[in-house]
C-alpha positions in Angstrom: -9.6 -24.4 -25.0 -11.0 -21.4 -24.0 -8.6 -18.7 -22.2 -9.5 -18.0 -18.5 -12.3 -15.5 -18.0 -12.8 -12.9 -15.6 -10.7 -9.8 -14.5 -7.5 -9.4 -16.0 -5.5 -8.8 -13.0 -7.2 -12.0 -11.3 -5.8 -14.0 -14.2 -2.6 -12.5 -13.6 -3.0 -13.8 -10.0 -3.3 -10.7 -8.2 -5.9 -9.2 -5.9 -8.0 -6.0 -6.9 -5.8 -4.1 -4.1 -2.3 -5.2 -5.3 -3.5 -4.3 -9.0 -4.6 -0.8 -7.9 -1.5 -0.1 -5.8 0.8 -1.1 -9.0 -1.0 1.0 -11.2 -0.9 4.0 -8.4 3.0 3.3 -8.1 3.6 3.4 -12.1 1.2 7.0 -12.4 3.4 8.6 -9.6 6.9 7.4 -11.1 5.5 9.0 -14.6 4.6 12.4 -13.0 6.2 15.7 -13.4 7.0 18.3 -10.5 5.5 19.8 -9.0 2.6 17.2 -9.0 5.1 14.1 -8.3 6.4 15.7 -4.8 2.4 16.3 -3.7 1.4 12.8 -4.8 4.8 11.3 -2.7 3.7 13.4 0.3 -0.1 12.3 0.2 1.4 8.3 -0.1 2.6 8.7 3.3 0.5 6.4 5.9 1.0 6.7 9.8 -0.7 4.3 12.4 -0.6 4.6 16.1 0.6 1.5 18.3 0.1 0.7 21.8 1.5 -2.2 23.8 -1.0 -4.3 25.8 0.2 -5.6 29.2 -1.7 -7.2 32.0 -4.8 -6.1 30.1 -3.5 -2.3 30.6 -3.0 -0.3 27.6 0.7 1.2 27.6 1.8 4.4 25.8 0.8 4.8 21.9 3.3 5.5 19.4 2.9 6.9 16.0 4.5 4.9 13.4 5.7 6.0 9.9 4.6 3.1 7.6 6.7 4.2 4.9 10.3 2.5 6.2 7.9 -0.9 6.4 8.6 -3.4 3.9 5.9 -4.3 1.3 4.3 -7.0 0.8 6.1 -9.1 -2.2 2.6 -11.2 -2.9 -0.6 -11.0 -2.5 
């Protein structure tokens, strides 16, 4: 029987984005200072959220995505 062909992240059951994020996490974990702290600062993600009620946009909030849980599977 032939082994499955294709990209190895697909064979492992991951998407490319999940694989790339996992590699980036491992790379940041082995970095030495001051490079590690600079890389962790770039990792922070912000997004803007606005509630909509009765067809009108409410006040927008800037949310830090760092505290949000990471997805467990892709």
